[in-house]
C-alpha positions as CSV (number, residue, x, y, z in Angstrom):
1,M,101.0,80.9,148.5
2,K,104.0,79.1,147.0
3,K,106.7,81.1,145.2
4,S,106.2,79.1,142.0
5,T,102.4,79.9,142.0
6,K,103.2,83.6,142.6
7,F,105.7,83.6,139.7
8,L,103.1,81.9,137.4
9,I,100.5,84.5,138.3
10,T,102.9,87.4,137.8
11,F,104.1,85.9,134.5
12,L,100.5,85.5,133.2
13,F,99.6,89.0,134.3
14,L,102.6,90.5,132.5
15,F,102.0,88.4,129.5
16,Q,98.4,89.6,129.3
17,L,99.5,93.2,129.8
18,A,102.0,92.9,126.9
19,L,99.3,91.3,124.8
20,N,96.9,94.1,125.5
21,S,99.6,96.6,124.7
22,Q,100.4,94.9,121.4
23,T,96.7,94.8,120.5
24,A,96.3,98.4,121.3
25,Y,99.4,99.2,119.2
26,K,98.1,97.3,116.3
27,N,94.7,98.9,116.5
28,K,96.3,102.3,116.6
29,N,97.9,101.5,113.3
30,D,94.8,100.0,111.6
31,R,93.9,101.7,108.4
32,N,90.8,103.8,108.2
33,P,89.0,102.7,105.0
34,L,87.3,106.1,104.5
35,E,90.8,107.7,104.2
36,W,92.8,104.8,102.7
37,P,90.4,102.3,101.2
38,F,90.5,98.8,99.8
39,S,92.4,95.6,100.6
40,T,96.2,95.4,101.1
41,K,96.6,93.5,97.9
42,S,94.4,95.9,95.9
43,I,96.1,97.4,92.8
44,W,95.8,100.8,94.5
45,N,97.8,99.7,97.5
46,M,100.4,97.3,96.0
47,P,103.9,98.7,95.5
48,I,106.0,98.1,92.5
49,G,108.0,94.8,92.8
50,S,111.6,93.9,92.2
51,K,110.7,91.8,89.2
52,A,109.0,94.6,87.4
53,V,109.8,94.7,83.6
54,Y,110.0,98.3,82.4
55,V,109.2,99.5,78.9
56,D,109.8,103.2,78.1
57,A,106.4,104.8,77.5
58,K,108.0,107.6,75.4
59,L,105.3,110.0,76.5
60,Q,105.2,113.2,74.3
61,P,105.5,116.6,76.0
62,A,102.2,118.2,76.8
63,L,102.1,121.5,74.8
64,I,99.3,123.3,76.7
65,S,99.8,122.4,80.4
66,N,102.1,119.7,81.9
67,M,99.7,119.2,84.8
68,T,96.0,119.6,85.3
69,V,93.7,117.9,87.7
70,D,90.9,115.4,87.0
71,E,88.7,115.7,90.1
72,D,87.1,112.6,91.5
73,Y,84.1,113.5,93.8
74,I,84.5,111.4,96.9
75,V,81.7,111.4,99.5
76,M,82.4,109.4,102.6
77,T,79.4,110.6,104.7
78,P,77.3,107.4,105.2
79,N,75.2,109.0,108.0
80,E,74.1,111.9,105.9
81,Q,70.5,112.3,104.7
82,L,69.8,110.5,101.4
83,M,69.8,112.5,98.2
84,E,67.8,111.3,95.1
85,I,69.8,110.8,91.9
86,Y,68.0,111.2,88.6
87,K,68.9,110.3,85.1
88,S,70.3,113.1,82.9
89,D,71.0,112.7,79.2
90,A,73.3,115.8,79.1
91,G,76.5,113.7,79.0
92,W,79.5,115.8,78.0
93,S,77.5,118.0,75.6
94,R,78.0,121.8,76.2
95,K,74.6,122.4,74.7
96,K,72.8,120.6,77.4
97,S,72.5,121.2,81.2
98,R,73.6,118.6,83.6
99,C,71.5,120.3,86.2
100,E,68.2,119.2,84.6
101,K,66.8,115.7,85.3
102,T,65.5,114.1,82.1
103,G,64.8,110.6,83.3
104,D,63.7,108.4,86.2
105,L,65.0,108.2,89.7
106,L,68.0,105.9,89.7
107,Y,68.7,105.6,93.5
108,S,69.3,107.6,96.6
109,V,72.7,108.1,98.3
110,P,73.9,109.9,101.4
111,I,75.3,113.3,100.1
112,P,75.3,116.6,102.0
113,Q,72.9,119.2,100.5
114,N,75.7,121.8,100.7
115,F,78.0,119.8,98.4
116,I,77.4,121.7,95.2
117,V,78.8,120.4,91.9
118,S,77.7,122.7,89.1
119,P,79.1,124.9,86.3
120,K,79.7,127.6,88.9
121,T,81.9,125.3,91.0
122,W,83.4,122.5,88.9
123,N,86.7,122.5,87.1
124,G,86.6,123.0,83.4
125,A,83.7,123.1,80.9
126,T,82.7,119.5,80.9
127,P,84.6,117.6,83.6
128,N,84.7,113.8,83.8
129,A,82.7,114.1,87.1
130,G,82.9,110.6,88.4
131,I,81.6,110.2,92.0
132,A,82.1,107.6,94.7
133,V,79.7,107.6,97.6
134,L,79.8,105.4,100.7
135,M,76.4,104.0,101.6
136,P,74.9,103.8,105.1
137,D,76.1,100.2,105.6
138,G,79.6,101.6,105.8
139,R,81.1,99.4,103.1
140,T,79.1,99.7,99.8
141,I,80.4,102.3,97.4
142,K,78.1,103.5,94.6
143,Q,79.6,105.3,91.6
144,N,78.2,107.2,88.7
145,Q,79.2,109.7,86.0
146,P,78.9,112.6,85.1
147,F,77.5,113.7,88.4
148,A,76.0,117.2,89.1
149,H,74.2,118.7,92.1
150,C,73.3,122.3,91.3
151,E,72.2,125.2,93.3
152,D,68.6,125.6,94.5
153,V,67.7,121.9,93.9
154,N,67.5,119.0,96.4
155,Y,68.3,116.3,93.9
156,A,71.3,115.4,91.8
157,T,71.7,114.0,88.3
158,T,74.0,111.6,86.4
159,G,74.3,109.7,83.2
160,Y,75.9,106.4,83.8
161,L,75.9,103.9,86.8
162,F,78.6,101.4,87.6
163,E,78.7,98.2,89.6
164,D,78.8,98.5,93.4
165,Q,82.2,98.1,95.1
166,D,83.1,97.0,98.6
167,I,85.4,99.5,100.4
168,Y,87.0,96.4,102.1
169,G,87.5,94.6,98.7
170,N,89.9,95.1,95.8
171,G,88.1,98.1,94.5
172,L,89.2,97.9,90.9
173,Y,86.3,99.2,89.0
174,G,84.1,102.3,88.9
175,A,83.4,105.6,87.3
176,H,86.5,106.5,85.2
177,G,84.8,106.2,81.8
178,G,87.9,105.7,79.7
179,S,89.2,102.6,81.6
180,G,86.3,101.5,83.8
181,L,88.5,101.9,86.8
182,S,87.6,103.2,90.3
183,A,86.7,106.8,91.1
184,I,88.2,106.5,94.6
185,G,91.1,104.1,94.4
186,G,94.4,105.9,93.5
187,T,93.0,109.4,94.0
188,L,95.2,112.0,95.7
189,R,93.2,112.7,98.9
190,V,92.8,115.8,101.0
191,G,95.6,115.7,103.5
192,E,98.2,114.1,101.2
193,L,101.0,115.8,99.4
194,T,101.4,118.4,102.1
195,P,104.7,119.7,103.7
196,T,104.0,117.4,106.7
197,S,102.1,114.4,105.3
198,G,105.0,112.2,104.5
199,P,105.3,109.9,101.5
200,I,102.3,108.9,99.4
201,R,101.5,105.2,100.1
202,H,99.3,104.1,97.2
203,A,99.3,104.1,93.4
204,L,98.2,107.2,91.6
205,K,95.8,107.8,88.6
206,I,96.7,109.9,85.5
207,N,95.1,111.0,82.3
208,L,97.1,111.4,79.1
209,F,96.4,112.9,75.7
210,G,95.2,109.8,74.0
211,S,95.9,111.1,70.5
212,K,99.6,111.2,71.2
213,N,100.2,108.7,74.0
214,I,97.7,105.8,74.1
215,Y,98.1,102.9,71.7
216,Y,95.3,101.2,69.9
217,D,95.0,98.2,67.6
218,C,92.2,95.8,66.7
219,E,93.6,93.0,68.9
220,T,94.0,95.0,72.2
221,K,91.2,97.5,71.6
222,G,93.5,100.1,73.2
223,Y,93.4,98.8,76.8
224,R,95.1,96.3,79.1
225,W,94.5,94.9,82.6
226,P,93.3,96.1,85.0
227,A,91.2,98.4,82.6
228,C,88.1,96.6,81.3
229,K,87.6,99.0,78.4
230,S,88.9,102.0,76.4
231,D,87.0,105.0,75.1
232,D,84.3,104.4,72.5
233,Y,86.2,106.6,70.1
234,A,89.5,104.9,70.7
235,E,89.9,103.3,67.3
236,K,89.6,106.7,65.5
237,Y,91.5,108.8,68.0
238,Y,94.1,107.0,70.0
239,Y,97.7,107.5,68.7
240,K,96.7,109.5,65.7
241,E,99.2,112.3,66.2
242,R,102.0,109.9,67.1
243,T,105.2,110.5,64.9
244,Y,107.6,108.7,67.2
245,P,108.4,105.0,67.8
246,I,105.2,103.0,68.7
247,V,104.9,101.8,72.3
248,K,102.3,99.0,72.2
249,A,102.5,98.5,76.0
250,C,101.2,102.1,76.6
251,R,97.4,101.5,76.6
252,M,94.5,102.5,78.7
253,G,95.0,100.8,82.1
254,A,98.8,100.6,81.9
255,L,100.7,101.0,85.1
256,L,103.4,103.7,84.5
257,A,106.3,104.1,86.9
258,L,109.8,105.7,87.2
259,P,112.2,102.8,86.8
260,A,113.8,101.4,90.0
261,K,117.3,102.1,88.7
262,L,116.6,105.8,88.2
263,N,118.1,108.1,90.8
264,I,115.4,110.7,91.4
265,D,118.0,113.2,92.5
266,S,119.3,113.1,88.9
267,L,116.1,114.7,87.7
268,K,117.1,117.9,89.6
269,L,113.5,118.7,90.6
270,E,112.9,122.2,91.8
271,T,109.8,121.8,93.9
272,E,109.1,119.8,97.0
273,P,105.7,118.4,95.9
274,A,107.3,117.1,92.7
275,K,109.9,115.3,94.8
276,I,107.2,113.6,96.8
277,L,105.2,112.7,93.6
278,A,108.4,111.3,92.0
279,K,108.9,109.0,94.9
280,A,105.3,107.8,94.6
281,F,105.7,107.2,90.9
282,Q,108.7,105.1,91.6
283,D,107.4,103.1,94.5
284,Y,103.8,102.6,93.4
285,G,103.3,104.0,89.9
286,A,100.2,105.4,88.3
287,Y,97.5,103.9,86.2
288,I,96.2,105.5,83.0
289,V,92.5,105.8,83.7
290,D,91.2,108.4,81.2
291,D,92.0,110.4,78.0
292,T,92.4,114.2,78.6
293,F,91.2,114.8,75.1
294,W,93.5,117.8,74.8
295,D,97.2,118.3,75.0
296,V,97.7,118.2,78.7
297,N,98.5,115.7,81.5
298,A,96.2,115.2,84.5
299,I,96.3,113.6,87.8
300,A,93.2,112.4,89.8
301,T,92.5,114.5,92.9
302,E,89.7,114.5,95.5
303,W,86.9,117.0,95.8
304,G,84.1,116.4,98.3
305,P,82.6,117.4,101.6
306,N,86.0,116.7,103.2
307,G,87.6,119.4,101.1
308,R,89.2,120.1,97.7
309,F,92.7,118.8,97.1
310,S,93.6,121.5,94.5
311,E,92.7,124.3,96.9
312,E,94.7,122.7,99.7
313,F,97.7,122.2,97.4
314,E,97.8,125.9,96.4
315,K,97.5,126.9,100.1
316,N,100.3,124.6,101.1
317,W,102.8,125.3,98.3
318,G,101.9,128.8,97.0
319,F,101.1,127.9,93.4
320,K,98.3,126.1,91.6
321,M,98.6,122.4,90.8
322,S,97.0,123.2,87.4
323,H,99.7,125.8,86.5
324,Q,98.9,127.6,83.2
325,S,102.5,128.4,82.3
326,I,104.7,125.6,81.0
327,D,107.8,127.7,82.0
328,H,107.3,127.4,85.8
329,P,109.4,125.2,88.3
330,W,106.4,123.0,89.0
331,S,105.6,122.6,85.3
332,R,109.2,121.8,84.5
333,D,109.3,119.2,87.2
334,I,106.2,117.5,85.9
335,E,107.6,117.4,82.4
336,K,110.8,115.8,83.7
337,I,108.8,113.1,85.6
338,F,106.5,112.3,82.8
339,A,109.3,112.1,80.3
340,K,110.9,109.3,82.4
341,L,107.8,107.2,82.9
342,H,107.9,103.6,81.8
343,V,105.2,100.9,81.5
344,V,105.4,98.1,84.0
345,D,104.8,95.6,81.3
346,N,104.4,92.5,83.5
347,N,101.8,94.1,85.7
348,S,99.0,91.5,86.0
349,A,96.4,90.0,88.3
350,T,98.9,87.4,89.4
351,S,101.9,89.8,89.7
352,I,100.6,93.2,90.7
353,G,103.3,95.8,90.3
354,G,105.4,93.2,88.4
355,G,105.9,90.8,91.3
356,G,108.9,90.1,93.5
357,I,109.9,92.0,96.6
358,P,107.7,95.2,97.1
359,R,109.6,98.5,97.0
360,A,107.6,99.8,100.0
361,P,105.9,98.2,103.0
362,L,102.4,96.8,102.4
363,A,99.5,98.8,103.6
364,P,98.4,98.1,107.2
365,K,95.3,96.0,107.8
366,L,91.9,97.7,107.6
367,K,89.9,98.5,110.7
368,A,87.1,96.0,111.2
369,P,83.9,97.1,109.5
370,K,81.2,98.6,111.8
371,L,78.1,96.7,110.7
372,K,74.9,98.5,110.7
373,K,72.6,97.1,113.4
374,I,69.4,95.6,112.0
375,K,66.3,95.8,114.2
376,P,64.6,92.5,114.8
């Protein structure tokens, strides 16, 4: 065999080996949609841009608790046995039981029977209770609210259904009733915000006390893109306790962020999780998705078969995320962060995060969907 032929064969072999290695490397870094959903250009995954225009939100201090959690129920168990979901008219009434079905069968979704969401297990008296469930096809997400699955019954109940979403799509909308935004996108997931998890690489979701912090007028109806609505009571309730300068930009759906020019070290934060959160607020921001309806701030966190974020947080850091005392290092940190939040006023469908050069790397590509085989 000629030397030139041997050289060509060797070159092709090494080239293919390098190609295979590169492919394996890329696959190793592909994003798992069950853990980190939606497209790279989704609002939940896009960093703040260098052209962001910041407007001080002038958020008022929360007088009851600087941080509570709004738990999103996230169920990514597409191979689980189907559970029937029935209509309930209980809504957010404390006089009615969400455990009782009062209407027809709505649909069936794969939820483990041992995932109990009831007055004995949920957070608060009448939680928002939005749920996102991945269907057996591995890509369709069904969402409803307020969800309940109580002890000793093999069915669940809910009041409102929302349009299906594709876990490989942009994932904007879903079961946050105040804004109409997603119950899974932007949620702090189990495994995030731990001492070893590294930075948070997606936008967050927060709830504010609407009476003090969310603007309403007849033109805007109290919301802005990407929100598709505001609360039904917005006209009578939003901004009613506001005695400070009006911030028209701060409406339901607004993207809030720490300004790029702010040195986070200048906040003198006392706790490590607050430092991680502050970085996420600066790099990705947080969307206002609901009204707390009392004088507290809230952040959306995961609860599902995979675990409960609030329990993991306490185990990792030694204190509750929903701390009762305002005079606690964690509470003081949250107050400092929220006081500095600004609205990214030019956030839009054509300039997510304000446009320009992203502050952080874009999310890796998603793993290819595993399509369910259909028998001929």
